[in-house]
C-alpha positions as CSV (number, residue, x, y, z in Angstrom):
1,M,108.2,126.3,98.3
2,T,110.7,124.6,95.8
3,L,112.3,121.2,95.5
4,I,115.1,119.2,94.2
5,D,113.9,115.6,93.8
6,L,117.0,113.0,93.7
7,F,117.0,109.5,93.1
8,S,113.3,110.5,92.1
9,G,112.3,106.9,90.8
10,C,108.9,107.5,88.9
11,G,107.8,110.6,90.9
12,G,105.9,109.4,94.0
13,L,107.6,111.8,96.4
14,A,107.2,114.9,94.1
15,L,103.7,114.1,93.5
16,G,103.3,114.3,97.2
17,F,105.2,117.7,97.6
18,K,103.2,119.1,94.7
19,W,99.8,118.4,96.2
20,A,101.2,120.4,99.1
21,G,102.0,123.2,97.1
22,Y,105.8,122.9,96.3
23,K,107.1,123.1,92.8
24,T,110.2,120.8,91.8
25,L,112.8,122.4,90.2
26,L,115.0,119.7,89.0
27,A,114.7,115.6,89.1
28,S,117.3,113.1,88.6
29,D,117.5,109.3,88.3
30,V,119.7,106.7,86.9
31,D,116.9,105.2,85.4
32,H,115.8,105.7,81.8
33,N,112.2,104.3,82.4
34,C,111.7,106.5,85.6
35,E,112.8,109.5,83.4
36,K,110.0,108.3,81.0
37,T,107.3,108.4,83.4
38,Y,108.5,111.2,85.3
39,T,108.7,113.6,82.3
40,Y,105.3,112.3,81.2
41,N,103.7,113.3,84.5
42,F,105.7,116.2,85.2
43,P,106.3,117.7,81.8
44,N,107.8,120.9,82.8
45,V,110.3,119.7,85.2
46,P,114.1,119.1,83.9
47,F,115.2,115.6,84.6
48,I,118.8,114.7,84.5
49,T,119.3,111.2,83.6
50,S,122.6,110.3,85.5
51,D,124.2,108.5,88.5
52,L,124.4,111.1,91.2
53,R,128.0,110.1,91.7
54,A,128.6,111.7,87.7
55,L,126.1,114.5,88.5
56,T,128.2,117.4,89.7
57,T,126.8,120.2,92.2
58,A,127.5,122.9,89.4
59,Q,125.4,120.8,87.0
60,I,122.6,120.8,89.3
61,Q,122.7,124.4,90.2
62,E,122.9,125.1,86.0
63,N,119.7,123.8,86.3
64,L,118.0,125.7,88.8
65,K,116.3,128.8,87.9
66,E,115.5,130.0,91.5
67,P,117.1,128.5,94.9
68,A,115.6,125.4,96.1
69,D,114.3,125.2,99.8
70,V,114.0,121.5,99.9
71,V,116.1,118.4,98.2
72,V,114.4,115.1,98.8
73,G,115.4,111.6,97.9
74,G,115.7,108.0,98.8
75,P,119.4,106.9,97.9
76,P,119.6,103.1,98.2
77,C,121.1,102.2,101.7
78,Q,120.7,98.1,101.9
79,G,124.3,97.6,101.3
80,F,125.5,100.3,103.5
81,S,128.8,99.7,105.4
82,L,131.2,101.3,108.3
83,A,134.0,98.9,107.4
84,N,135.6,101.9,105.7
85,K,136.1,105.0,107.9
86,N,137.2,106.9,105.5
87,R,133.7,108.2,104.1
88,N,133.0,104.9,102.9
89,K,134.8,105.4,99.6
90,T,135.3,102.1,98.8
91,K,134.1,100.8,95.3
92,S,132.7,97.3,97.1
93,D,129.1,98.7,97.4
94,P,128.5,102.0,95.3
95,R,125.2,102.0,97.7
96,N,127.6,103.4,100.4
97,E,128.7,106.0,98.3
98,L,125.3,107.1,96.9
99,F,124.4,108.3,100.7
100,Y,127.2,110.6,100.7
101,E,126.5,111.9,97.2
102,F,122.8,112.9,98.9
103,V,125.2,114.4,101.8
104,R,127.4,116.2,99.3
105,V,124.5,117.6,97.6
106,V,122.6,118.9,100.8
107,T,125.9,120.2,102.0
108,D,126.7,122.2,98.7
109,I,123.2,123.5,97.9
110,Q,122.1,124.4,101.7
111,P,118.3,124.0,101.5
112,K,116.2,125.2,104.2
113,A,115.4,121.6,104.8
114,F,115.9,117.8,103.6
115,V,113.5,114.8,103.8
116,M,115.2,111.2,103.2
117,E,113.3,108.1,103.0
118,N,114.4,104.6,103.3
119,V,113.4,101.0,104.1
120,R,112.7,100.3,108.4
121,G,115.6,98.0,108.0
122,L,118.0,100.9,108.2
123,L,117.6,101.1,111.9
124,S,118.6,97.9,112.5
125,M,121.8,98.1,110.4
126,Q,124.9,97.2,112.2
127,K,122.7,97.6,115.5
128,G,121.5,101.0,114.9
129,A,125.0,102.0,114.1
130,V,124.3,103.3,110.6
131,I,121.3,105.7,111.3
132,K,123.5,107.4,114.0
133,L,126.3,107.7,111.6
134,M,124.0,109.3,108.8
135,K,122.3,111.3,111.5
136,T,125.8,112.9,112.2
137,E,126.8,113.6,108.6
138,F,123.7,115.6,108.0
139,E,123.9,117.5,111.3
140,N,127.5,118.2,110.3
141,A,126.7,119.1,106.6
142,G,127.5,122.9,106.0
143,I,126.4,125.1,108.6
144,G,124.7,122.3,109.9
145,Y,121.0,120.6,110.6
146,E,118.6,119.9,113.3
147,V,118.2,116.2,112.5
148,A,115.6,113.6,113.3
149,Y,114.2,110.5,111.8
150,K,111.1,108.2,112.6
151,V,109.0,105.3,111.1
152,L,105.9,106.0,109.6
153,L,103.0,103.6,108.5
154,A,101.4,104.6,105.0
155,S,98.0,103.6,106.1
156,D,98.0,106.2,108.7
157,Y,97.8,108.7,105.9
158,G,95.3,107.2,103.5
159,V,97.2,104.7,101.5
160,P,95.7,101.2,101.2
161,Q,98.6,99.8,102.3
162,T,100.5,98.6,105.5
163,R,104.0,99.8,104.3
164,Q,106.7,101.3,107.0
165,R,109.4,103.5,105.7
166,V,112.2,105.5,107.6
167,I,111.7,109.0,107.4
168,M,114.6,111.5,108.0
169,I,114.1,115.1,108.4
170,G,116.4,118.0,108.4
171,I,116.0,121.5,109.3
172,R,119.0,124.4,108.5
173,K,120.1,125.1,112.2
174,D,120.1,129.0,111.2
175,L,116.4,128.8,111.2
176,N,115.9,127.7,115.1
177,T,113.2,124.9,114.2
178,V,113.3,121.5,114.6
179,P,111.7,118.8,112.4
180,V,108.2,117.5,112.8
181,F,106.6,114.6,111.7
182,P,103.0,114.2,110.4
183,K,100.4,113.2,113.0
184,K,97.9,110.1,111.9
185,T,95.4,111.4,109.7
186,Y,93.3,108.2,109.0
187,T,91.9,106.2,112.0
188,Q,90.4,103.9,109.5
189,P,92.5,102.4,107.1
190,V,91.6,102.3,103.4
191,T,91.3,98.2,102.2
192,V,92.5,96.6,99.0
193,W,88.6,96.5,97.8
194,Q,88.1,100.0,98.6
195,A,90.9,101.3,96.6
196,I,90.4,99.0,93.5
197,S,86.7,97.7,93.4
198,D,85.8,100.7,90.7
199,L,88.4,99.0,88.3
200,P,87.6,96.8,85.4
201,Q,87.2,93.4,86.6
202,I,89.2,91.6,84.4
203,E,90.5,88.1,84.1
204,A,94.1,87.0,83.5
205,A,95.6,88.0,79.8
206,Q,92.2,90.7,79.4
207,G,92.5,94.5,79.3
208,T,93.9,97.4,77.2
209,E,95.9,100.1,77.7
210,N,92.9,102.6,77.7
211,M,89.8,101.4,79.3
212,V,86.4,103.2,80.5
213,Y,85.3,103.1,84.2
214,P,82.5,100.5,84.2
215,Y,80.8,101.8,87.6
216,A,80.5,105.0,89.3
217,S,83.2,105.9,92.4
218,K,82.0,104.0,95.5
219,N,83.9,105.7,98.0
220,A,86.0,109.0,98.8
221,Y,89.2,107.2,98.1
222,Q,88.1,106.5,94.6
223,S,86.4,109.5,93.7
224,F,90.1,111.1,94.8
225,M,92.1,108.5,92.7
226,R,89.6,109.4,89.4
227,Q,89.5,113.2,89.8
228,D,90.0,114.6,86.2
229,S,90.6,111.0,84.9
230,R,88.4,109.6,82.1
231,I,90.2,106.3,81.4
232,V,91.8,103.8,82.7
233,C,95.1,103.2,81.9
234,N,98.0,100.8,82.9
235,H,95.3,98.1,83.3
236,V,96.3,95.0,81.7
237,A,96.2,91.7,83.3
238,M,99.3,89.1,83.2
239,R,98.7,86.1,81.2
240,H,98.8,83.0,83.1
241,T,99.1,79.2,82.4
242,Q,95.9,77.2,83.1
243,R,98.1,75.5,85.9
244,V,99.1,78.4,87.6
245,I,95.1,79.4,87.4
246,S,94.2,76.2,88.4
247,R,96.6,77.1,91.8
248,F,95.1,80.6,92.2
249,K,91.7,79.0,92.6
250,V,92.7,77.0,95.5
251,I,94.6,79.8,97.6
252,K,92.2,81.7,99.7
253,A,92.5,85.0,101.2
254,G,95.7,85.2,103.5
255,Q,97.0,82.1,102.1
256,S,100.2,81.7,99.6
257,L,102.1,79.2,97.6
258,A,103.2,77.8,100.9
259,H,99.7,76.6,101.7
260,V,98.9,74.7,98.4
261,T,99.0,70.7,98.1
262,P,101.7,69.4,96.1
263,E,99.7,69.1,92.9
264,H,99.5,72.9,92.9
265,A,103.3,73.6,94.1
266,A,105.7,75.7,91.9
267,V,107.7,73.6,89.6
268,K,111.7,74.2,88.8
269,R,112.6,76.4,85.8
270,G,113.5,74.4,83.2
271,N,112.2,71.0,84.4
272,P,108.5,71.4,84.9
273,K,108.3,67.3,86.2
274,E,110.2,68.6,89.7
275,K,108.7,70.6,92.3
276,S,110.8,73.7,93.7
277,K,111.8,73.5,97.0
278,I,112.2,77.3,96.9
279,V,108.8,78.9,98.6
280,F,108.7,82.4,100.1
281,S,105.5,83.0,102.1
282,Q,104.4,86.2,99.9
283,N,104.7,84.1,96.7
284,N,101.1,83.8,95.4
285,Q,99.5,85.6,98.2
286,R,95.8,86.3,97.8
287,L,95.0,89.7,99.8
288,H,92.2,90.1,101.9
289,A,89.6,92.5,100.3
290,E,88.8,94.1,103.6
291,K,92.3,94.6,104.8
292,P,95.1,97.4,103.6
293,A,97.8,95.5,101.2
294,P,101.0,94.5,102.6
295,T,104.1,96.5,101.5
296,I,103.7,96.7,97.7
297,A,107.3,96.0,96.7
298,A,109.1,96.2,93.4
299,S,108.5,92.3,92.8
300,F,104.5,92.7,93.2
301,Q,104.2,91.6,89.8
302,S,104.3,88.1,91.2
303,N,103.7,88.4,94.8
304,F,100.2,89.0,95.3
305,I,97.0,87.8,94.2
306,H,93.6,89.6,93.3
307,P,91.1,89.0,96.6
308,Y,88.6,87.4,94.0
309,L,90.0,87.1,90.6
310,H,92.3,84.1,89.8
311,R,95.3,86.6,88.4
312,N,97.9,88.8,89.8
313,F,97.5,92.5,90.2
314,T,97.5,94.9,87.5
315,A,100.0,97.6,87.2
316,R,97.1,100.3,87.7
317,E,95.7,98.3,90.6
318,G,99.4,98.1,92.3
319,A,99.1,102.0,91.5
320,R,96.1,102.6,93.3
321,L,97.2,100.4,96.3
322,Q,100.6,102.8,96.2
323,S,97.9,106.1,96.1
324,F,99.0,107.0,92.6
325,P,96.0,108.8,91.2
326,D,94.5,107.3,87.2
327,T,95.9,110.4,85.8
328,F,99.5,109.4,86.5
329,V,100.2,107.2,83.7
330,F,103.5,104.8,83.9
331,Q,105.8,104.2,81.0
332,G,108.2,101.9,79.5
333,M,107.6,98.1,79.7
334,R,104.9,96.5,81.8
335,T,107.0,93.7,83.0
336,K,110.7,93.1,82.2
337,M,113.0,90.0,81.9
338,S,116.2,89.6,83.8
339,W,118.1,90.5,81.0
340,E,116.4,93.9,80.1
341,K,117.7,96.6,81.4
342,G,115.6,99.5,83.2
343,L,112.7,99.4,85.4
344,S,109.1,98.0,84.4
345,Q,106.2,99.8,85.3
346,Y,105.4,97.3,88.1
347,Q,109.2,98.1,89.4
348,Q,108.3,101.7,89.6
349,I,105.6,101.6,91.5
350,G,106.8,99.4,94.0
351,N,110.0,101.2,94.4
352,A,108.2,104.8,94.9
353,V,107.1,106.6,98.0
354,P,103.4,106.5,98.2
355,P,102.1,109.8,97.2
356,L,99.8,110.5,100.1
357,L,102.6,109.7,102.6
358,S,104.5,112.1,100.8
359,Y,101.8,114.8,100.9
360,A,101.5,114.1,105.0
361,I,105.0,114.8,105.3
362,A,105.3,117.9,102.8
363,K,102.6,119.7,104.2
364,T,103.9,119.0,108.0
365,L,107.4,120.5,106.6
366,R,105.8,123.4,104.7
367,E,103.8,124.2,108.2
368,T,106.9,123.7,110.0
369,L,109.2,126.2,107.7
370,L,106.8,128.7,107.3
371,G,105.2,129.1,110.7
372,T,101.4,128.3,109.4
373,K,98.6,125.7,110.0
374,Q,96.4,124.5,107.1
375,L,92.8,123.7,108.3
376,H,92.4,120.5,106.1
377,N,94.9,117.7,106.8
378,T,93.3,115.2,104.2
379,L,93.0,115.3,100.3
380,F,90.0,112.8,100.6
């Protein structure tokens, strides 16, 4: 089956669909670093770097060598508003428009199905009115779609992370079938330590872009992550000051910056003699080794501390917690300063749909559309 990947990011959705037997015909995202990562890992997939509002359906169709069965994407909807009843064409928040651009492509292309991924908070926006409006828009797109949505928990599908996401699936009405969501495939969640314990145990400021595996894989998840990989990439630890390392040393599993004594508290930016009064519960949180990770967000480079070492996670460790295999190499700057343009490797990883979650969705959708069942529900 074939796929168009919009708001593609670095390619988490596309990778899961690839594992489920789909061929991506075209990908598009506005970020140039996402393009670098995507084209490195999917060299045969045409990529258009553009805001979807500036990308016409005709331009999309010009790049398709065959019809698309499915359109997928995660349009940003955090700023969505119902204030403008005229299809939210207001310029006050471009994220209003991006959802409608996604609907526009589905309406014009008329794929057999679409999949839209978004944050769980979408369900409660404007007391549930936003998600209902979105469902109605897709139900009326072209000849119309049978639409359903559900919150899926990533750890139910092998991802070592308690990430929750809203998944909306639509199937074209003339196909006379309804969306089906994947059943839970893993009763025992993969833990942080099961995910990363075979990687080089480097300290702060250590690591190189290409490293050898110091240990054999220790479980099925690690074996799957290492399949066809001979080296470890993107595994360079951040540089920390001695003051920060001293703070990390007193933070126990499950604790964060909110639990440290005043001597280890964060200081104000630009005024190291004064303590910061802004403390977030996830800042410098040391993860439990024997539990799945919390949501790996775009800011995870400073959110979490390694279970045993006194440093933040590397990009590769974050990728493991997102279920990206070691053969998937991230491009662009490792971290970024506020004034730099483009998404860093950490941000690309945190923004992505975990490929194992994507695989579960893609496999179930394929079975629904083709009326077939596969014997094997898991990849590891």
